[in-house]
C-alpha positions as CSV (number, residue, x, y, z in Angstrom):
1,M,-8.0,-33.1,-12.1
2,N,-8.5,-30.7,-9.2
3,R,-10.2,-27.4,-9.9
4,H,-8.2,-24.2,-9.1
5,V,-9.3,-22.2,-6.0
6,K,-10.6,-18.9,-7.4
7,V,-9.3,-15.9,-5.4
8,L,-10.9,-12.5,-6.0
9,Y,-8.7,-9.6,-4.8
10,L,-10.6,-6.3,-4.2
11,I,-8.9,-2.9,-3.9
12,T,-10.2,0.7,-4.2
13,K,-7.5,2.2,-6.5
14,A,-5.5,0.3,-9.1
15,T,-2.9,3.0,-9.2
16,W,0.4,2.2,-7.4
17,G,1.5,2.2,-3.8
18,G,2.0,-0.4,-1.0
19,A,-1.4,-2.0,-1.1
20,Q,-1.3,-2.2,-4.9
21,K,2.1,-3.8,-4.9
22,Y,0.8,-6.3,-2.3
23,V,-2.1,-7.2,-4.5
24,Y,0.1,-7.5,-7.6
25,D,2.7,-9.7,-5.9
26,L,0.0,-12.1,-4.5
27,A,-2.1,-12.3,-7.6
28,T,0.9,-13.1,-9.8
29,N,2.9,-15.3,-7.4
30,V,0.4,-17.6,-5.7
31,P,0.9,-21.2,-7.0
32,K,-0.8,-21.3,-10.4
33,N,-1.4,-25.0,-10.1
34,E,-3.7,-24.3,-7.1
35,F,-5.1,-20.8,-7.5
36,E,-6.7,-18.6,-10.1
37,S,-6.4,-14.9,-9.4
38,V,-9.0,-12.2,-10.4
39,V,-8.6,-8.5,-9.3
40,A,-11.5,-6.0,-9.0
41,Y,-10.8,-2.4,-8.5
42,G,-12.2,1.1,-8.7
43,T,-9.8,3.8,-10.1
44,K,-7.7,2.5,-13.0
45,G,-3.9,3.0,-13.1
46,K,-0.6,1.3,-13.1
47,L,-1.7,-1.8,-11.1
48,A,-4.5,-2.5,-13.7
49,E,-2.0,-2.1,-16.5
50,D,0.6,-4.4,-14.9
51,L,-1.9,-7.0,-14.1
52,A,-3.2,-7.1,-17.7
53,T,0.4,-7.5,-18.9
54,A,0.9,-10.4,-16.5
55,G,-2.2,-12.0,-17.8
56,I,-4.4,-11.6,-14.7
57,V,-8.1,-11.1,-15.2
58,T,-9.4,-7.8,-13.9
59,R,-12.8,-6.2,-13.4
60,Q,-13.3,-2.5,-13.0
61,L,-15.9,-1.1,-10.6
62,P,-16.6,2.4,-12.0
63,S,-18.4,3.7,-8.9
64,L,-15.7,2.6,-6.4
65,G,-13.8,5.6,-5.1
66,R,-11.7,6.4,-2.0
67,D,-13.9,9.2,-0.5
68,I,-17.2,8.6,1.3
69,A,-20.1,9.4,-1.0
70,V,-23.4,7.8,-0.3
71,V,-24.8,7.4,-3.8
72,S,-21.6,6.1,-5.4
73,D,-21.0,3.9,-2.4
74,V,-24.4,2.2,-2.8
75,K,-23.6,1.8,-6.5
76,S,-20.2,0.4,-5.6
77,F,-21.8,-2.2,-3.3
78,F,-24.0,-3.6,-6.0
79,E,-21.2,-3.6,-8.5
80,I,-19.1,-5.7,-6.0
81,V,-22.1,-8.1,-5.5
82,R,-22.4,-8.5,-9.2
83,V,-18.7,-9.2,-9.7
84,I,-18.7,-11.8,-6.9
85,R,-21.7,-13.5,-8.4
86,K,-20.1,-13.6,-11.8
87,V,-16.6,-14.6,-10.7
88,K,-17.9,-17.1,-8.0
89,P,-14.7,-17.0,-5.9
90,A,-13.9,-19.4,-3.1
91,V,-11.9,-16.6,-1.4
92,I,-12.2,-12.9,-1.5
93,H,-9.2,-11.0,-0.3
94,L,-10.0,-7.4,0.7
95,N,-7.5,-4.5,0.6
96,S,-7.9,-0.8,1.4
97,S,-10.5,0.6,3.7
98,K,-13.3,1.5,1.3
99,A,-13.2,-1.6,-0.8
100,A,-12.8,-3.8,2.3
101,A,-15.9,-2.4,4.1
102,L,-18.2,-2.7,1.1
103,G,-16.6,-5.9,0.0
104,A,-16.9,-7.7,3.4
105,L,-20.7,-7.0,3.5
106,A,-21.2,-7.9,-0.2
107,A,-19.2,-11.1,0.3
108,R,-21.3,-12.1,3.3
109,I,-24.5,-11.5,1.4
110,A,-23.1,-13.5,-1.6
111,R,-21.9,-16.3,0.8
112,V,-18.3,-16.3,-0.2
113,P,-16.7,-19.2,1.8
114,K,-13.6,-17.3,2.9
115,I,-13.3,-13.5,3.5
116,I,-9.8,-12.3,4.2
117,F,-9.1,-8.7,5.1
118,T,-5.6,-7.2,5.0
119,V,-4.9,-4.2,7.1
120,H,-2.3,-1.9,5.5
121,G,-2.3,0.3,8.6
122,W,-5.5,0.9,10.5
123,P,-7.2,4.0,9.0
124,F,-8.5,5.3,12.3
125,G,-4.8,6.0,13.2
126,E,-4.8,8.9,10.8
127,K,-4.9,12.5,12.1
128,R,-8.6,13.4,11.8
129,N,-11.2,15.0,14.0
130,L,-12.7,12.9,16.7
131,L,-16.0,12.2,15.0
132,S,-14.4,11.0,11.8
133,R,-12.0,8.8,13.7
134,M,-14.9,7.2,15.7
135,L,-16.8,6.6,12.5
136,I,-13.8,5.1,10.7
137,W,-13.1,2.9,13.8
138,K,-16.7,1.5,13.7
139,I,-16.4,0.8,10.0
140,S,-13.1,-0.9,10.5
141,W,-14.6,-3.0,13.3
142,L,-17.6,-4.0,11.2
143,T,-15.3,-5.0,8.4
144,A,-13.2,-7.1,10.7
145,L,-16.3,-8.7,12.2
146,L,-17.6,-9.7,8.8
147,S,-14.2,-11.1,7.7
148,H,-13.1,-14.7,8.5
149,R,-9.4,-13.8,8.8
150,I,-7.6,-10.5,9.3
151,V,-4.0,-10.1,8.1
152,C,-1.9,-7.4,9.8
153,V,1.3,-6.5,7.9
154,S,3.0,-5.4,11.1
155,E,3.2,-6.4,14.8
156,Y,2.2,-2.8,15.6
157,D,-1.1,-3.3,13.8
158,L,-1.5,-6.8,15.1
159,Q,-1.4,-5.5,18.7
160,I,-4.1,-2.9,17.9
161,A,-6.3,-5.6,16.3
162,K,-6.0,-7.7,19.4
163,R,-7.6,-4.9,21.4
164,I,-10.6,-4.7,19.1
165,P,-13.7,-6.5,20.5
166,F,-14.5,-10.0,19.1
167,V,-11.8,-10.1,16.4
168,S,-8.6,-11.1,18.3
169,R,-8.9,-14.8,17.4
170,K,-9.2,-14.0,13.7
171,V,-6.0,-12.0,13.3
172,I,-2.6,-13.1,12.0
173,R,0.6,-11.1,11.2
174,I,2.2,-11.7,7.8
175,Y,4.9,-9.2,6.9
176,N,5.0,-7.7,3.5
177,G,7.9,-9.2,1.5
178,I,10.0,-8.4,-1.5
179,G,12.3,-10.5,-3.8
180,P,15.9,-9.8,-4.7
181,M,16.2,-6.5,-6.6
182,T,18.5,-5.2,-9.3
183,F,19.3,-1.5,-8.9
184,G,20.1,1.0,-11.5
185,S,22.8,3.6,-11.1
186,G,20.5,6.4,-10.0
187,D,21.9,8.8,-12.5
188,I,18.4,9.8,-13.5
189,I,18.3,11.5,-10.1
190,R,21.9,12.7,-9.8
191,R,22.2,14.4,-13.1
192,V,19.4,16.9,-12.2
193,F,21.4,18.2,-9.2
194,P,24.8,19.9,-9.1
195,A,27.7,17.5,-9.1
196,G,28.9,16.3,-5.7
197,V,26.0,17.4,-3.6
198,K,24.4,15.1,-1.0
199,I,20.9,14.1,-2.0
200,T,18.1,13.2,0.4
201,G,15.4,11.2,-1.4
202,T,12.0,9.9,-0.7
203,I,9.6,7.7,-2.6
204,G,5.8,7.5,-2.1
205,E,2.4,8.7,-3.1
206,L,2.1,12.5,-2.7
207,T,-0.4,12.6,0.1
208,K,-0.7,14.1,3.6
209,N,0.2,10.8,5.3
210,K,3.5,10.5,3.4
211,N,4.4,14.0,4.6
212,Q,6.8,15.1,1.9
213,M,6.1,18.6,3.1
214,A,8.5,17.9,6.0
215,L,11.4,17.6,3.6
216,I,10.5,20.8,1.8
217,E,10.4,22.7,5.2
218,Q,13.7,21.1,6.1
219,A,15.2,22.4,2.8
220,K,13.8,25.8,3.5
221,N,15.6,26.0,6.8
222,D,18.9,24.4,5.6
223,I,20.5,25.7,2.4
224,G,22.8,22.7,2.2
225,I,20.0,20.2,1.7
226,Y,19.0,18.8,-1.8
227,V,15.8,16.8,-1.9
228,A,14.5,14.4,-4.6
229,I,10.8,13.5,-4.2
230,V,9.7,10.6,-6.3
231,G,6.0,9.8,-6.7
232,E,2.6,11.1,-7.9
233,G,-0.5,12.0,-6.0
234,E,-3.2,14.4,-4.9
235,D,-0.7,16.8,-3.1
236,R,1.5,17.4,-6.1
237,A,0.1,20.9,-6.9
238,M,0.4,22.0,-3.3
239,L,4.0,20.8,-3.1
240,E,4.8,22.6,-6.3
241,R,3.4,25.8,-4.9
242,K,5.4,25.5,-1.7
243,I,8.6,24.8,-3.6
244,K,8.1,27.9,-5.7
245,E,7.0,30.0,-2.7
246,Y,10.2,29.1,-0.8
247,E,12.3,29.5,-3.9
248,L,13.6,26.0,-3.7
249,E,13.4,25.1,-7.4
250,K,17.1,24.4,-7.7
251,R,17.3,22.2,-4.5
252,V,14.0,20.4,-4.3
253,K,12.8,18.4,-7.3
254,L,9.6,16.5,-8.0
255,F,10.3,13.5,-10.3
256,G,6.9,12.0,-10.7
257,F,6.4,8.2,-10.6
258,M,9.6,6.1,-11.1
259,P,10.4,2.6,-10.1
260,A,12.3,2.4,-6.8
261,S,15.0,0.2,-8.4
262,D,15.8,3.0,-10.9
263,V,16.2,5.8,-8.3
264,L,17.3,4.5,-4.9
265,R,21.0,4.5,-5.8
266,G,20.7,8.2,-6.7
267,F,20.0,9.0,-3.1
268,D,22.8,9.5,-0.5
269,T,20.1,9.2,2.2
270,F,16.6,7.7,2.0
271,S,14.1,9.6,4.1
272,L,10.6,8.3,5.1
273,P,8.9,11.2,6.9
274,S,5.5,9.5,6.9
275,L,2.8,10.3,9.6
276,K,1.2,6.9,9.1
277,E,2.4,3.5,7.7
278,G,1.5,-0.1,7.6
279,L,4.7,-1.9,6.6
280,P,6.3,0.2,3.8
281,Y,7.7,-1.7,0.9
282,V,9.9,1.2,-0.1
283,L,11.7,0.9,3.2
284,L,12.4,-2.8,2.5
285,E,13.7,-1.7,-0.9
286,A,15.9,1.1,0.5
287,K,17.3,-1.4,3.1
288,Q,18.1,-3.9,0.3
289,A,19.8,-1.1,-1.7
290,G,22.1,-0.5,1.3
291,I,21.7,3.2,1.6
292,P,21.4,5.1,5.0
293,I,17.8,5.5,6.2
294,V,16.2,8.3,8.2
295,A,12.5,7.4,9.1
296,N,9.7,8.3,11.4
297,R,9.0,5.2,13.6
298,V,5.4,4.9,12.8
299,G,3.4,1.7,12.2
300,G,5.8,-1.2,11.3
301,V,8.7,1.0,10.4
302,G,10.7,0.1,13.5
303,E,10.2,-3.6,12.8
304,I,12.0,-3.2,9.5
305,L,14.8,-1.0,10.8
306,D,15.4,-3.4,13.8
307,A,15.0,-6.7,11.9
308,K,17.8,-9.2,12.2
309,D,16.5,-11.8,9.8
310,P,15.7,-10.5,6.2
311,K,13.9,-13.7,5.4
312,E,10.9,-12.5,7.5
313,F,10.4,-9.9,4.8
314,S,10.8,-12.1,1.7
315,L,8.3,-12.4,-1.1
316,E,8.5,-16.2,-0.8
317,N,7.5,-16.1,2.9
318,M,4.6,-13.6,2.3
319,V,3.2,-15.7,-0.5
320,A,3.5,-19.0,1.3
321,K,1.8,-17.8,4.5
322,T,-1.0,-16.0,2.6
323,S,-1.6,-18.9,0.3
324,A,-2.1,-21.1,3.3
325,L,-5.1,-19.0,4.3
326,Y,-6.7,-19.6,1.0
327,R,-6.6,-23.4,1.3
């Protein structure tokens, strides 16, 4: 009987967002007769809970956090090395910038046979000062150099990768994919607003990159706009302050985290005001829900909006193409 190929997925935060959904979908859907999935992460959250429910083995790395901090990063590196030596994976699949950078070096030292790095939007594309962007570019480049294959989730990121020295032959584009969804009525959103009003909704982690502030500013300038913001994140307190400052409590609501399938039909228009994206799952979900979409064409957004063949963005396609890299 053939032994299963052990795949170790590494991600910085086991909360919930695009990269987390990607890891969950792969870990739970790769063929179980061929592969054994293990997921290592830093910050615990919904992903860790859902993986445990699905019966996937997980390992927490207590020192692994998103922000750069020399002492904790050194600790994180050694934690990753220890997990690799304990799990003994044939493949390590790296996700999110911090985990990928530390994981690629640790995996090389531990001699993991296959190192795969998925780019969920190149981080040096974020609006930062020039010195920070240069440093992040160099870290991304080193991560790519240390990896055996680089997966870009959009054509946009693939073209960027092809311009990075010495990595163009390693890159492949595999679109994020979703399966068929069942949508709720969306009443959980509509009942909070006056009957008959048109609701603009967005779903995403409350961060600067997701730019929910743009919808709050829009509501400030147009008294006819009602906004539903679904998600949790580090910017929640700031958004709450702005809603109160602009006296928008009756027209702009923060709903916290809710599954997209429960809320999308509660929107008359789905808005994605993001400043940076890889290939957003939530846009695939909104498109499947059949509601009008208004979105900034950043990253792979235009590739979803203009797509003619929905099979390109299927879960089955994503799993099949990624599994082929593990073999």
